[in-house]
SEKOLFI-485259 format. One record per atom (N, C-alpha, C): x, y, z. Coordinates in steps of 0.02 Angstrom, whole numbers, plus 50000, padded with zeros to 5 digits. Layout:
BEGIN
XYZ;...
//
This chain:
BEGIN
532905647952022;532355651351989;532225657952024;531995662951987;531855669352017;531275668752066;531335671852124;530815671252175;530205675452158;529635673452187;529025677352177;529115684452202;529455685152260;529565691852288;529965696152239;530475693152208;530885696952161;530465699152101;530055694452075;529635696152018;529145701652035;528825701252094;528345706352114;528695713152122;529305713052149;529685719252156;529825722352088;530015718152040;530125720651973;529495723751944;528925720451957;528295723051932;528165730051960;528355731152022;528235737552054;528685742952027;529335741352022;529815746552003;529845747751928;529525743451888;529585744051816;529045748251785;528625751251825;528095755451797;528405760851754;528155761551693;528415766551648;528985764251604;529265758351619;529805755751577;529535753251511;529945753351460;529765750251396;529935742851402;529425738751409;529535731651423;529645727851358;530105723051361;530245718951303;529735713351298;529575711451237;529145705651228;529545699451242;529295695151286;529635688951302;529555684151243;530115681251220;530065676651164;529865669751188;529665665651140;529505658751157;530125655351185;530025650951232;530595647751266;530495640151267;530535636951209;530475629651209;531125626451232;531125619951246;531755616451260;532215616751200;532855615751212;533335615551157;533205609551112;533245610651047;533175605151000;532535605450960;532355599950926;531745599950885;531125601250927;530685605450902;530055606750938;529495602350911;529605599350853;529155594450823;529595589350787;529345583350774;529735578750733;529885581850665;530485581250639;530635583950572;530175580850520;530045584450466;529595581650415;529895575550381;529475570450371;529715564250341;529685564350265;529255568650237;529195569250164;529235576550142;529775579850158;529805587050145;529775588850071;530045584550028;530065586249957;529375586649926;528865583849960;528185583949934;527785590049958;528065593950003;527695599550032;527735605749986;527175609149975;527175614949930;527665620349950;527735621750015;528195627050036;528915625150021;529085618750029;529765616550014;529885616749939;529395614649900;529465615049828;529585622149805;529215626849834;529295633949816;529995636449836;530235634349894;530895636349917;531435633649870;531365627349850;531845624249804;531855628049738;531275629649712;531245633249649;531595640049655;531485643449711;531815649849721;532565649249726;532805644049760;533525642949766;533835641549698;533515637249659;533785635549593;533795641749548;533265645749550;533255651849510;533835656549530;533955657049595;534495661349619;535175658549597;535265651949603;535905648949582;536015649849507;535495648949468;535565649849396;535765656949378;535455661749413;535625668749400;536345670249419;536575667549475;537255668849498;537775665549453;537655659349435;538155655649398;538155657049323;537655660649300;537625662149228;538225666149205;538535669749252;539125673649235;539775670249252;539745663949275;540355660249292;540615656849229;541115659749198;541375656949136;541925651849147;542215651849207;542785647449219;542715643149282;542155643949317;542075640549382;541515635449380;541625630049417;541125624749425;540795625449493;540155623549496;539775623749559;539345617449564;539325614549624;538885608849637;538535610049704;537875609849704;537475610949765;536985605149772;536975602049830;536505596749845;536185597649913;535545596149917;535175596549981;534765590249988;534785587150047;534415580950057;534135580550128;533535577750133;533245576050198;533515569350219;533635568450283;533875561950307;533325556750306;532705558750292;532145554150291;531965552150220;532325554650170;532205552950101;532845550150070;532755546050019;533325542449991;533715546349939;533415551549912;533745555449859;533725562849876;534185566749849;534175574049862;533545577249834;533305582449869;532745586149841;532985592549805;533635593649806;533935598949765;534605596349741;534705596749675;535325594249644;535495598949587;535945603649601;536105608949552;536855608649536;537005609249471;537705609249450;537805614149392;538375617349393;538545622149340;539215620149309;539195618949244;539805617649205;539985624049168;540585626749178;540755633049145;540815632149070;540615637249031;540645636648958;541345636748930;541795640348964;542485640648939;542855634248955;543305632148912;543655625848924;544035625948990;543975620549026;544365619749087;545045616849067;545375614049115;546015610849101;545915605049052;546435603449016;546395597748970;546255591349008;546465591249070;546315585449113;545695587049154;545395581849179;544835582849225;544155582149193;543635582549234;542945581649213;542745587149165;542375585249113;542145590049063;541425592249077;541045588049112;540355589549130;540285588749205;540025593949238;539965593949310;539295590949331;539325586049377;538715582949404;538855580749475;538395576749504;538465574749574;539065570249585;539355567549531;539935563249537;540605566849529;540575573249513;541185577049502;541555578149568;542205576849568;542615577249628;542935584149634;542945586749695;543265593049712;543755591949769;544255596349775;544655596549836;544235599649891;544285597049952;543835599150006;544135604450052;544795605050053;545085609650102;544905607450172;544725612250214;544625610850285;544005606750302;543575605550254;543035600750266;543325593950285;543945592750264;544295586550282;544315585350357;544315590750396;544365590050469;543795585950498;543205586250468;542645582250492;542805574750490;543105572550435;543265565450427;543795563350478;544285567750489;544825566150536;544555565450607;544145570250628;543865569950695;543405563950702;543025562450650;542585556550653;542995550150663;543565549650630;543995543750639;544215543150712;544395548850742;544595548650813;544005546750857;543415549350842;542825547650882;542645540250875;542745537450815;542625530250806;543105526150849;543735528050851;544215524550894;544025525350967;543775531150986;543555532151055;542945527851071;542495527451024;541895523451034;542065516051040;542585513951005;542815506951009;543265505651069;543385510751109;543795509951169;544535509851158;544755511651097;545465511551082;545815517651113;545475523251112;545745529251144;545185532951178;545365538051216;544875542551246;545005549551220;544475553251206;544565560151184;544865564351239;544845561951301;545145565551357;545875563651368;546135559051327;546845557351332;547285563351317;547815564451355;548325569251333;548615566851267;548735571451221;549005569351156;549675565851165;550025567551219;550675564351231;550635556951244;550045554451261;549975547151269;550095543651203;549915546951148;549975543851082;550555546651042;550795552551061;551355555651026;551895557051078;552365552551088;552855553251143;553225559851142;553345562551083;553705568951079;553325574651112;552665573651122;552255578951152;552025577051222;552395572751254;552185570351320;552355575151376;552775580151362;552955585051414;553355590551384;553565595351425;553945601051399;554625601851431;554755598351485;555345599851525;555995599751484;556075594551443;556705593851406;556595594851331;555985597251312;555825597551242;555865604551213;555995609451254;555995616251228;556685619351232;556855623151181;557485626751181;557415633451217;556795635551229;556685642051260;556635641351335;556965645951371;556915646051443;556325650451465;556005653751418;555455658251434;554815654251441;554535654351501;553925650551514;553345652751470;553345659151450;552795661651408;552805658751338;553375655951318;553435653251251;553355645751248;553185642651304;553125635351306;552405633251295;552305628451251;551655625251244;551605619751296;551105620051338;551025615151392;550695608751365;551075605051326;550785599251291;550505594051340;550775593651400;550515588651447;549795590151467;549555596251453;548875598151470;548405598151410;548655596451351;548255596551290;547965589651278;547305589251271;546965582851259;546795582051185;546605575951167;546385574651098;545765578951083;545315579551131;544725583751122;544915591051109;545435593351143;545665600351133;545885601551061;546305597151034;546555598350966;545995597250915;545505593050931;544945591950885;544495598050880;544465602050934;544005607750937;544365614450938;544985614650914;545355620950909;545465624150977;545525620151030;545605622751097;546285621051128;546755618951087;547405617151114;547825623251132;547655628951103;548035634951115;548605636051066;548735631251021;549275632050973;549035635950912;549515638450873;549365642550816;549095638650757;549025642250700;548655639450644;548995634150604;549565635750573;549885630850529;550615632850519;550925630150467;551635631450455;551765634450386;551255635450347;551355637650278;551315645150270;551185648850324;551065655950317;551635660350344;552215657450358;552775661350383;553045665750326;552965672250332;553165676850278;553905676250262;554305674550312;555025674250302;555225668750253;554785664050240;554945658650193;554825660750121;554535666650110;554395669050042;554915674450023;555125674249960;555615679149935;555275685849924;555415690549969;555145697249965;555545701750011;555495708350000;555865713150041;555455714750104;555435710150151;555045711150211;555345716450256;556005717450251;556315722550293;556055729550276;555835730550213;555555737050194;554905738450230;554595733350257;553975734150294;554095734350369;554725735350389;554875736050460;555045729650495;555025723950460;555175717550491;555935716550495;556165712650544;556885711350549;557115706750493;557765705950488;558035701550437;557815694350449;557605691050395;557365684250401;557915679550423;557735674850465;558215669850488;558375665050432;559015663450420;559185658550368;558845651850379;558745650050443;558435643550458;557715643250432;557385649050430;556695649050408;556625646450337;557105648450294;557085646050225;557165638550221;557635635950258;557765628750254;557215624650288;556865627750335;556335624250370;555665624850334;555625629150284;554985630550251;554685624250220;554035623350231;553675617750201;552945619650196;552605617150144;551885618450136;551555613650087;551915611850034;551625607649982;551375611649923;551405618249926;551175622449871;551735627049848;551655629849788;552135634649763;552835631949755;552895625449744;553555622449737;553905621049802;553595622549858;553895621149924;553695614149945;554155610549973;554035603549991;553465602950043;553115597150043;552605595950094;552925595250163;552565597050214;552805596250283;552765588950304;553225586950346;553245580150372;553055580050446;552985574150473;552855573350545;553385576950586;554015575950566;554575579050602;554535586650599;554345589350541;554275596650535;553755599250584;553185595950586;552645598250629;552845598050703;553115592450725;553285591750795;553865596350815;554345597150770;554905601650784;554665608850793;554215610950749;553975617850752;553585619250816;553155614650834;552705615950891;552975613250957;553565610350956;553915608751018;554445613951034;554785616550982;555375620650993;555295627950974;554935629450920;554975636150892;554345640450901;553775637350899;553155641250898;552875642050969;552805648250993;552495649251059;551735648151055;551415647051111;550685646151110;550335652851101;549705652551081;549285658451079;548915659251146;548655653651171;548305653551235;548525647351274;548375647051339;548435640751374;547915635851347;548035629351354;547555624351330;546865625451363;546345625151320;545665625551345;545395632451357;545795637751346;545555644451363;545095647351310;545315647351247;544925650451193;545115647051128;544645646651081;544805643351017;545245647550972;545715644150939;546125647050886;546105642150829;545865644350771;545805639750714;546495636950697;546555630350697;547215627350693;547225621250648;547535622050589;547665616250546;548175611650580;548635614550616;549135610450651;548795605950702;548295608650737;547945604650787;547605598550757;547265599550700;546935593850668;547445588850642;548025591250621;548555586650599;548805582550658;548815585450717;548985581650777;548465576250789;547825577850778;547295572650783;547455566950735;547675568750674;547865563550626;548425559150651;548915562050684;549465558150713;549215553650769;548745556050809;548455551950862;548085545950832;547705547250779;547335541950745;547815536650719;548365538750689;548865533950665;549145529750722;549335533050775;549655529450831;549165524650865;548555526950876;548065522850911;547845516850870;547805517650804;547575512250760;548145507850736;548755510350743;549355506850717;549305505950642;549015510950609;548955510950536;549135517850511;549245518350445;549325525050416;548665528750422;548685535350419;548075539250423;547585537250367;547845536450307;547425534650250;547085527950261;547455522950286;547175516350297;546655516450353;546805520150406;546335520550462;545685523950440;545755529450402;545165533050379;544745528650333;545065524850291;544705520250247;544325515050287;544655512050336;544345506550374;543795508950421;543875514850450;543405517250500;542835521450472;542955524950417;542465529850393;542255528450321;542725528450275;542555528250204;542215521750184;542505516150203;542205509650183;541545508350219;541485509250285;540845508050318;540275512350291;540435518450270;539915522950245;539855522750169;540225518250137;540195517250064;540345523750026;540855527350048;541055533550015;541605531949965;541395529649907;541855526749858;542255531949820;542035538149821;542375543349783;542705548649828;542805546749891;543135551149939;543825548349954;544325552649954;545015550349962;545435555549997;546035553450016;546525557850048;547115558750001;547355564949994;547955566149956;547825567449882;548325566349841;548265567849770;547835562649735;547535564649679;547075560149643;547255560049569;547885560249554;548105560449484;547825554749443;547785548849474;547555542949437;546805543249423;546445547649458;545725548349446;545555555549425;546025558749391;545925565749375;545335566849327;545115561749291;544555562549246;543905563649283;543885562149348;543285563249388;543285569949424;543845573449425;543915579649462;543855585649415;543515590849440;543515597049402;544165600649417;544525602349363;545165605749370;545095612549336;545115617949374;545045624649344;545585626049292;545405629749241;545885631449189;546475635049219;547065632949199;547675636149223;547905633949291;547535629549324;547735627449391;548355623049387;548845624649428;549465620849429;549555616949494;549125618349543;549205614949607;548575611349629;548165609249580;547545605749596;547685599049631;548275596249618;548445589749649;548995590449701;549035596349733;549565597549782;549525592549839;550105590649863;550175585949918;550285589949983;549825589350030;549875593150092;550295589550145;550525583650130;550945580150177;550595578950244;550925580950299;550655579650365;550015583550378;549875588650337;549275592650345;548675589850306;548755583950276;548195580950240;547585579850285;547655577750348;547055577050391;546685583550402;547025589150393;546705595750404;546405598650341;546645596450282;546395599650221;546525596050156;546735589750158;546965586550097;546495581450066;545845581650083;545395576550057;545025578949995;544725574049960;544355575349899;543705571449901;543175574349873;542535570749872;542065574049822;541475571049816;540965573849772;540305574849809;539825577749776;539175579349807;538825573049832;538835567849792;538495561749811;538765558849876;539425558449882;539725555749942;539615560250003;539655566749992;539595571350049;538885571450077;538385570950034;537695570350059;537615563850097;537905558450071;537875552050107;538225552550175;538795555950176;539185556750237;538775560450290;538475565950270;538095570050319;537455566650341;537095563450295;536485559950315;536655554150361;537235550950350;537445545550395;537555548150466;537835554150471;537935557150537;537265558150572;536785561250539;536145562650571;535705556550578;535835551350539;535465545050547;535785540450599;536315542750631;536685538850681;537005532750651;537185533150587;537535527550554;538285528350558;538525534350569;539245535450575;539495533950645;539095535750695;539245534450765;538605532050798;538665529650859;538065527750897;537655534050911;537005533250925;536595539150940;536875543550996;537125540451049;537385544551104;538015548251084;538455544851046;539065548151024;538915553850975;538415552750932;538215558050886;537945564050923;537525562950973;537255568551011;537805572551044;538305569151070;538855572651103;539295576351052;539355573550992;539765576750940;539435583250916;538775583050909;538415588950885;538255593550943;538785596150974;538735600751030;539315605651027;539225611751051;539785616451053;540315614251103;540935615851087;541485614851134;541695621451166;541545626951131;541725633551157;541285638851124;541135644151162;540815649951133;541325654051094;541075658551052;541495663651021;541255670451046;541575675751024;541395682351049;540815685451013;540495681650969;539875683750936;539305679650965;538725682950977;538155679451006;537955673350965;538025673850899;537745668750855;538225663150838;538825663050867;539335658350844;539635654350901;539795648050885;540145643650932;540585638950891;541015635250926;541475630650894;541365623650922;541365618650878;541335611750900;541965608050880;541905601550869;542485597450852;542375594450783;542545597750729;542795604550724;542265609250697;541645608350716;541065611950688;541145619550695;540885622950645;540775630150648;540025631050656;539805632950715;539105632650735;538805639650735;538225640250703;537865646650703;537175645650734;536975650550773;536315650350806;535885655950776;535295654050752;534845659050722;534165658650758;533835664450763;533175664650794;532685668850754;532835669850689;532425674250648;532165671050584;532125664350584;531915660950523;531245657350530;530975656850590;530345653450600;529845658050634;529205656350628;528685660750655;528715661350730;528995656450765;529015656650838;529655659950865;530125661650822;530735664950843;531195660750887;531135654150882;531555649850924;532255649450895;532715647150938;533415646250917;533485639650879;533825639950822;533995633950783;534745634050773;535075628450788;535795627850781;535975624850713;536445628150679;536685625850614;537405623350623;537515617150606;538185614150612;538515614150544;539035618050536;539345618950470;540095617650473;540385616650414;541115616450408;541295618750338;541705623950335;541925626550272;542635624450256;542825625250193;543495623450173;543715627350112;544365628150106;544645631650049;545355629150037;545505627649974;546175625349955;546305627449884;546775631949875;546945634949810;546305637349776;546125634349719;545545636749681;544885633449703;544915629349754;544325625549776;544055628449842;543405628549848;543085630549911;542455626549921;542265625649985;541715621050000;541375623050064;540765620650073;540385621650135;539895615950144;539915612850202;539415607850222;539005610750279;538365609050281;537925611450335;537435606050353;537345605150419;536855600450445;536375604350490;535725603050483;535215606150525;534845600450561;535105598150617;534805592350651;534075593250670;533885599350690;533195600450714;532685599150659;532875600050596;532405599050541;532615593350495;533165589950511;533345583850477;533565584650404;533955589850389;534195590350320;534915592850319;535245591650261;535955593350254;536065596750187;536605600650183;536765604450122;537515603450106;537655602350043;538345602250018;538425607349963;538925611749969;539085616549917;539825615849901;539975614149838;540655613349814;540765618149756;541345621149753;541485625949699;542225626049684;542385627749622;543085628249601;543145633149543;543645637449547;543745642249493;543815649349519;544005653949476;544165660849498;543555664749522;542955663249498;542365667249517;542075665149584;542305659649613;541995657149674;542485656349731;543085659049724;543575658649778;543335662649837;543415659849896;543245663649957;542575661649986;542135666549996;541535665550036;540935663049996;541005662049931;540415660449891;540045654249917;540385648649930;540015642749955;539665644050021;539985647850066;539675649250131;539045653450121;539085658550080;538505662750068;537955658950033;538145654649986;537635650649950;537285645849998;537655642750043;537335638150091;536875641950139;537095647850162;536685651850207;536035654150174;536085656150111;535475658250075;535005652350066;535275646450053;534855640550046;534505638950112;534875639350168;534575638050233;534045643250250;534175649450231;533695654850244;533025653450211;533045650450151;532435648750116;532125642250141;532545637450157;532295630750173;532045629950244;532365633250292;532165632150362;531445633950376;531205639950355;530485641250367;530025636650328;530245634450269;529835629950229;529785623050262;530345620350285;530335613850318;529985614350386;530035620050418;529665620950481;528915620550469;528685623550414;527975623150397;527785616050379;528225612450343;528095605450327;528045601250390;528475602650439;528445598950502;527795600250538;527555606350537;526915607950570;526335604250536;526335604350469;525785601050434;525795593450445;526385590450446;526415583350461;526215581850533;526415586250579;526235585250650;525485585850660;525175590350622;524445591050628;524095584550609;524335581350556;524045575050535;524195569450585;524785569750614;524995564250659;524705564750729;524615570950755;524465571650826;523835575650843;523645580350801;523115585050821;522445581550829;522055584050876;521385581350887;521215580850961;520655577750975;520425576751044;520555569551065;520805568851126;520955562251155;520515561551217;520195555851224;519735554951280;519795548051312;519595547751374;519495541451410;518845542251450;518295540151421;517635541351451;517565537751518;517895532051525;517825528351588;518075532351648;518625536151637;518905539951693;518695547251692;518325549251641;518135556251636;518725560751619;519135558551572;519745562151555;519745564151481;520035569851466;520085572051396;520635577351391;520875578351330;521325583951314;521295585051239;521495591051219;521505592951149;522205595151129;522435592651072;523085594651045;522985598250979;523315603850970;523265607750909;523935610950894;523965614550839;524565618250820;524395625450804;524875629950817;524795636950799;525465639450774;525575645950775;526215648650751;526785647750800;526635645450860;527155644350910;527475637550904;527955636050947;528305629650943;527915623950974;528035617850950;527745611850980;527005611150970;526715606451008;525985605351008;525675609551064;525085612151051;524705615851102;524235611051137;524305610551203;523875606251244;523375610651281;522725609251270;522195613151302;521635608451324;521155611351360;520575607551384;520785600951416;521245601451463;521545595551494;521165593951559;520775588751555;520365586551612;520555579351628;520705577951691;520865571151713;520415569351772;520045563851763;519575561551815;519115567251837;518855570651786;518385576251795;518685582251831;519345582651834;519675588351866;520045592351813;519915598951811;520215603351761;520925605151783;521415602551746;522115602851769;522415609851763;522375612951705;522745619151693;522555624951739;521915626251751;521765631751798;522005630451869;522135624251884;522345622351952;523075620051955;523465621951905;524155619551901;524555621651963;524425627451989;524785629752048;524645625852111;524135621652111;523955617852170;524345611352176;524725609552124;525135603452128;525775605052167;525675606952230;526205609152275;525945608452346;526305605152390;526055604252459;525845610752493;526185616252476;526045622552509;525425626052482;525205624152422;524645627752391;524085623152369;524075616952394;523575612152371;522865614552384;522765618652436;522095620952453;521955628052428;522365630452382;522275637252357;521595637952324;521295643752332;520635645052302;520675649352240;521255652552230;521345656852171;521635652652115;521285652252060;521505648152005;521985651851958;522275648051913;522715650751862;522325652751801;522575657851766;522255659851703;522525655951643;522935651051657;523255647151604;522735643151565;522725644251499;522245640751456;522565635051417;523215635351408;523545630151369;524285629951387;524595624451372;525325623651379;525575620351315;526225619251312;526515616451251;526875609851265;526885605551215;527205598951221;527745598351167;528285594851185;528855594251140;529135587151140;529395584751083;529705578151080;530355578051119;530515572251147;531135571651186;531675567751148;531495564351094;531975560051059;532015553051087;531635551751141;531595544951169;531005541551137;531135536651094;530595533651056;530785526851028;530265523051011;530335516850974;529915517550911;529835512150874;529435512550813;528695513950827;528455511850885;527745512550900;527585517250958;528095519850992;527965524151049;528465529951050;528265535551080;528705541251086;528545545151149;529075547051186;528995551051247;529035558451230;528555562251256;528545569451249;528515572551318;528695578951322;528635582651385;528255589151373;527815590751420;527505597351420;527945602151458;527875608551444;528245613651481;527745618151517;527835618851582;527415623151622;527785629851631;527485635351611;527835641751613;528035643751684;528645646351691;528875648651756;528565655251775;528375659151724;528105665851737;527505667051692;527085671651712;526565673951667;526885678151612;526505679551559;526785683651505;526985690551532;526585693251577;526735699851606;527385699651646;527465694451687;528075693751727;528685692951682;528615688851629;529185687751584;529395694251550;528905698251530;529065704651499;529435709251547;529225709251610;529555713351660;530275711151670;530375704651677;531045702051688;531505703751629;531265702451569;531685703651510;531805711051498;531345715251519;531435722451510;531805725851565;531915722351621;532205725551680;532895722951698;533145718051662;533805715351678;534265715951617;534905715651629;535395716151575;535525709451541;535225704151567;535335697451538;534825696251483;535075694451426;534635693151368;534205687051381;533545687751369;533065682251377;533105679251447;533155683551498;533245681151566;532655676951590;532065677951561;531485674051584;531455667151553;531905665651508;531895659151473;532255653951515;531875650651559;532165645751606;531815638951600;531565637451541;531185631151532;531585625151555;532225625051542;532635619151559;532635617751634;532495622851673;532475621851746;531795619551771;531295619551726;530615618051748;530385611051729;530785607351692;530585600751668;530635595551723;530155590951726;530165585351772;530175587651845;529775592751861;529755595451928;529155593051969;528595591951936;527985589951972;527925582351970;528175579152022;528235571852024;527705568852070;527415563252047;526925559652088;527025552152074;527145548352126;527285541152117;527875540052069;528385544252075;528995543752035;528905545651962;528325548051943;528195550051874;527995557351872;528215560751819;528085567951814;527415569351781;527095574651804;526465576851774;526575579451703;527195581551687;527315584251620;527505578751570;527485572451590;527725566851549;527135563651511;527205563351445;526685560451402;527005555251356;526605550251338;526855544951294;526345543551239;526545544551177;526115543251120;526185535951098;525625533051079;525615526451047;525415527550974;525775524350927;525645525250857;525305519050828;524975520150771;524635514650737;525115510350698;524835506150655;525255501350618;525755504850572;525605511050551;526065514650508;526665517550545;526645517150612;527185519850652;527215527350652;526715530650625;526715537950618;526115541250651;525525538550641;524915541850664;524755540050736;524705545050779;524555543850849;523855541050858;523795535850899;523145532950914;522935534250986;523425535551029;523265537051099;523845540751131;523705543851188;524225547151227;524115545451300;524655543751334;524625542151405;524895547951446;524515550251495;524755555151543;525095551251599;525745550851597;526105546251641;526005547851715;526055554151733;525975555951803;525285554651831;524775555051788;524085553951808;523865546651798;524295542651766;524145535651754;523485534751719;523405538351664;522805537651624;522995538051550;522675533751510;522815533651438;522185535951401;522275540651355;521725543551318;521775541551245;521225539651216;521205537351146;521025543051100;521375543551045;521225548850997;520555547350964;520125552350961;519475551450932;519545548950861;519145544050842;519215540850777;519135545750720;518705550650729;518605555550674;519225559750664;519605561050718;520235564750711;520745560450676;520795554050694;521275549550663;521135548950588;520495548450570;520315547650500;520425554150462;520255559850494;520345566250460;521075567650446;521515565050490;522215566850485;522655561050460;522365556250427;522775550750402;523285553450353;523885550450357;524445552750315;524305551250242;
//
């Protein structure tokens, strides 16, 4: 932590500087419990109406493309937004004629989520470890000494150093895929300065599209053992890799001793009741799929690359899939928490990569300016494109599926981002209003002479003020909870602090933590305006659980809920060993 001397020095030398406003610095994650009934909140209803109006305006000109958009809270049983567009012009003679939540689309790279989840399930069951070298499960990739035709060390992929976690999170260092080699396409590439194409390239070509055969296991391993050099050493930097996810698929097959399709069915699709989600071609169920007019490769077989992009699903199943993840039904709570984390930064402040999440960080959608992490995965395959998004802090998910010439490319991504832009501030307001009913008010214990007040404002979390324990005013004397300053006579100007949920809870109790500011507002402005580090004063994570007494922290609080499991009836100050009861008039005024 920055020393007092350093802060005072900055205060002295910063005279005349244009000081930055210090932003709010809550702990990472939800600052309030997500809203349990968001669809009933006026702000959410208004946001939904605006999103639907925007979608209707955009799709009114889509004569050949289908669109399906669904949004659901993990605390509600049905979507609060369900939008579908059926193009007026005839689609293919085969396929769905009316687009709805049951219409099936090709998913493209959204498939990677299912593949990685299957590997995580096997890891959770103890069958494999995500830290296993892939060579443990794929003998051909167990080393490089006798597996490479190249004597050049710079061209060798160090497979013995590549783990399952690496290939799941695009960190193996290998390249993207095998379908983009220009030499496999008939064209005059030499006119563009390229050398003459190798005859072997033509015979080795595989992709599954354009009349080219699908790639096999042997094709994949041959290419990335013998011919393709690495982009980076393992673990250095992410490179988007369909080949890497296909290696995850091979690991899943080997570890489960089943085909990839069978393993995915047993570990993911059947347990989550995803009845309309499948791998590979769906010719026998083509009446459920939207097939764009003129499409000739809607049922293309991706072969060994199916784990990376060959799955099919509909809005109903995808919403169920994502809500299962956030409800901890797909994995255990601890495994889910670890999965919803970055594996690597990117070179943009707002972006990171997970396994295989595409993660975006935003701080401009709520009144408090806090960071909210968006876990997304996009996909594209021929005429189909898709985007899934999960917002764990606010407990909702988005599915955008599209197919046809007007929606190829970024349309699903932009549509999902616009939906989140409207919904995040609305759900944040819904969370505040529900928290006000659940927690706000005065809590007292007259026998011990203790009281505190909880309220909400435009900032994050609950505001804790008027905190008195055993007739002692805590906040003005916060600096005295230190052996060196216990007898200090100069009090603090602190009038309030903030409290945040920790995620440790049962049906009737929940643990929260207060945050004690490391710096005054003036000091924080000086630090942020005088250093090259962005938000340098934001060190809340270093300040938690610091003031300990009898093994319990002064910042530790525990709420007790009533019979409804929602409305707080009391709060215990753990470090002070005192329990305060919510005033009855507050409980009645704020009943859900």
